C-alpha positions, 0 to 999 in steps of 0.5 A: 515532479522531480525524479532521478535515476539511481545506481542501486542494487537488483537481484541477479535474474535467476534469483529474482523470484526468490528475493522478491517478497511481499511488503513487510507490513502485510504479514506478521512475523509468523507469516513472514517466517513461513513465506521465507522458509527454505528461501535464504535469499528472500528479502524478508530476512532483511525487512523482517529480520526477527524471523531469524532470531528466537521467537521471544525476541523483541521485534524492536530490539537492537538485535533485530536491526543488527541481524537485518544489516548482517543479512543485507550485507550477506545478500550482496556478498554472495551475489544475490543482490548486485550493484548496477553499473550506472544510474537507472530507472526501471519500468515495473509491470504487474499483472493480476488476471486481466488487470495490468498496471505499469509504474516507473521505479525512480528516486523521489526527493524528500523535499517534495514530500515535505512540501506536499508535492507528494500528497498524503491521505493517511496518518502514520503510527509512531511505532511503525514509523520509528521501526522503519526509520531505524531500519532504513538508517541502519541499512543506508538503504530503502528496500521497499518502494513507496507506491505513488500515483499521478494523473495520467501524463501523455508523454509518460504513456508514450514512453511506456508504450515503446519500452514494453516492446523490448526485452525485460530484465526480470519476468516471473510469476509469484506464488500468488499468481501475480506476474512481475516484469521489469525493464531497465532504463539506463540514465532515463533523461527522457523520463525525467523530462516527461515527469517534469510535466506532472505537478503532484503525486499521491501516496497510494500505499507506503505512508510509513515508508515515505515518512521514515525516509524523510526522517532519515534524510533529516537525521543524515543532514544533521550528522553531515556538516558538508550537506549540500542537498545532492546526497542520495539520502535526500531521495527515496525509492518510489514506483509511480503509476498512472491513476487510470491503471490502478485497481482499488478493492473495497475494505469490508466490515464485519460487526460481531453483534447487533449491540443488543438489538433484535434483527427485526429492530435493527432492520427497521432502524437501518431502513429509516435512514438507508432504505432496504432492498432484500435480495441485493447482490453481494457486491454493490454496483456503484458509489453510494451503495452498500450491501449488507449481510444479515441472517442469511440474506443480502440487503441493498442500502443507499447512502444518504449524502449531503452534496455540500459535505467535504470529500471525506464525509461523502465517502460511503465508509464515512456515511456508514460509520456516521449514520449506522455503525456509530449510532446503531451498533455503538462502534464509536471509534473503528480504530480501537473497537474490538467489536468490528473487523475489516476484511480486504476485498481480495478475500471476496464477499464469501468471506463475509458470509462465512464469518457472519454465518459462523460468528453472528453479527452483520457484515457490510460489503462496500464499493471501492473508493475511487482514485478520484475520491482519494485525490480529492481528499489529499488535495483538500489536505484531509485524511482518509477514514481507517481501513477504506482502501485496499490496493491490489496487487501489492508491490514486491520488495527487493526487485530494486534497492536504493542505497545511500 
């Protein structure tokens, strides 16, 4: 993999906890406004600039991008974001409870993205991609990193082990309890050489940001008669984590009704395909198992899998969809159905109990997709089913900004 250091923007240390914000796409405008209230230095004023405009403003209007640009310039003018004196890489550590993950912050090349050396497992939505493309192009900057993973490389691990013994650049705990620590790496030639041994990387989160960065690079090339491939717009902001350190949480399901079936009839139909064990644990113990909550009880299901099936069809979420949600509950397209909701695993199985007890229907607690399953699907050039992975902790935006 090609990576390179970049001479970007970082928050002045005292303001880093306020500047750093959640990714733009995990909150709506109301939630973003609440998080940024009383925090004029929050990067949400750039990533979600509509929060600083009248509520009736179209989120894709010219005014939003103009406001984002003005806010971005103000953060630099007032010294909130400061320019590095030289090209740097960074090590970014996140700690959530006992879980720790460390990734290298670097610029990756859009040609590697286009050549599928940076592998994808999701489709992007045009409206979201258009929005980020316009924002990146307007700012001439990438404010939110793309979350990449790779199969562990010993040479990289050795460099990480040495660096974490030194004093960090930033170290703070966010309001959600997650600790964020970063180390500055001037130059980073050793790290670039070590990553040269990594054949491919995989997008864990940030497909829209990556696709948008590649689109901006193409736009800039078309506008630049002197384009030679060395320009900063050919690179985009990423954090690269070893696969062994990542934590994937499940994406659970709540179907609002039983599609006209009585609970007894529904249980009989489920039993004929999945088997049923009454009194199961709310969280399944491994791949191939699903816990189902119905009528105040938890049931254990076993997913019947065809060993010859492709990597997508073997996923528990695929088996559940193809053999239960579609044929029994009438959820033919989970992307568009109004009768099913998806609940991130960070909210726990208690949220499933709460919803079913209050709203009715049935809930399914899934075992998390594994990193190996995700990589197998990406290697096969396939697409993950919708709402099948939830990476936690989320990367904060604003700690590192790549400009061009």
